[in-house]
Each structure stands twice: as C-alpha cells, then as structure tokens.
Steps between C-alpha positions, in 0.01 A plus 500: 500500500342473841573779732538427869376727771672437825222683682233239407668193644647410832812311555516125520471503879199735517128424476266709290219679695145424388315751294246568779611682804478337849320714752575418860187484725480736786567341839196414720453742780264491800223689324492257207510197725217648704296558183556138394382381838191718474415366154550143619285566805224643280508186288478283812211708629319472167554124498377478860194709410412272209548193719273658764236572236522140381471376859196724556339367181563143615346579841202668335451203268524264797246711690257496207540124458448449874184713494373316194576167665315606815209626294497174304489301825217719629310452173548123514382497861190700406432267207545201729247643745258574217541149356459349846190709556360394164566137588318537830210685339466239224510220757239668719279573198523135393406378848206742513381386157498131585366553851204702371441253216505206743238675714274504194541128441240262636705183474842368407582143397151391608530659844247767598677811626353642821763760589827646368759635740869593520686353797824584675633351822823465695548238772830443684713629213296319236338742256258460218307729269231370270378717212153352483332224699173358371278348767273258322216270592567140599795610720727590207755780506676616183825692542578731207849634424480810277781630279505749214719257306505148635841330483610145566664601829174655622315173450766292676520739797121510536465123502802422720476785751182709492252212520689316776539823700124556484439170673741597781373855546129414489450179695131591540455399135679166536182306436428676171623403157754741353534553126758719330466744212745731324391809306685727260437756230762312300621148569816339367476157341729354768281641776188361333646151462631492858168623643309227320746235617452622859123478472452877529224704340630761253315829458543795266300805393245506222358848449355580843467139608724212602564211266604156625778355282487143630389245242153352518476220755799628702479395865680740738716345769401518867789614720 
C-alpha cells in the first residue's frame, strides 16, 4: 500500500517551488552606482595609460630610427667624400707618375723629347687642360692623356675633343705636327683597340719606366 502525504504535493493548479531558494538582489542605490562608475573610470584610465605607453614607445622607436637614418646618411656622405678623395688622389698620383717618367724619356716614337710641360688655357669660353705635352725636335708636339684606368670613352673624348681644342687654344703651334698618346696604369681591351684605330700611341707603366704598347712598325697619326 502506498501512503499519500498531502503535505508533499500541491494541487493540480499549483506549481512546485524549486529546491534552491531565490534570493532577491538588493536595489542599486547612489553609492553603488557611484562605485561602479569609479571602477569603470579606473579601467578607462588604465587602458588610456597603456595606450599612452604604447604611443610613447612608438615615438621612441621612430626617434631612434630617425637618428639611425640620419647617422646612416652622414656615414654615407663621409664615405662618399673619402671615396671621392681617394679617386682624386689616385688620379693625381697617376698623372705625377707618368709626367715624371716622361721627363726621364729621351724619345718617343722616334721623336726626340726636348721638354715636357702641362698646359691649361681658357679663351672666350673655350677651355682645355692637357696632362702632359711633349715638345719634340722637328716641330713635333705629342699630347698625352693620362688616366689611372683607361676606358673606351676616354680615348674617344681625347681624339674628338681634346686634340681639336688644342689647335684652337694654341694657334702659335699651328705649324707644328701634333701626335696623340693615351696612358694608363690599366687599359681595357676596347680602349686599346680604339686607340690603335685612331693612330694614337698607347703607354703604360713598367716598373719605374714607361712601356709603349703599340706594335712594331706602328706609325702614329698626325692631327
């Protein structure tokens, strides 16, 4: 037999309460709302502080990169000046070497050398500078273009411009024969071939002396 306990069950129109008890929350008052606002404000301030720190780090990184970039530019400029200075020094040293060696030579291409000089003149906007000018017997002048490394462009410019400018700047030598010579510590194959085709003498160093690279029987051109 099953006994019934009217106290354990509700009627058909009633709902059983859950086992746990419902606790009603206390109503929000001004103090609690104010505390919530303060907590929220603290969180905003903390977020703002972190964002400011991040912004400062970005600015500091940008400053460092800017300084490094400026320092890099300064270093490149210094290196450029050094390289330019080295280029000038090497060029001057090469000119001095050949000039001094030419002064020790008695003849070139069968022409007796009487004097070696460097000439520079400007007339009515026309300018010309000649590294070495050999004044030889029999009214022969040999113009020498000196380069540390002789390139094809150097040979073309010397033949097309330098020699013709000499004639215009120094009319007092119009009656003399003018020969051309190019000199270099190193000479490219293209420069060598072009110089020979132009009828130019080609000179290079050999120990403390100058060596003529033209083949035997070569006849230099008179300009």
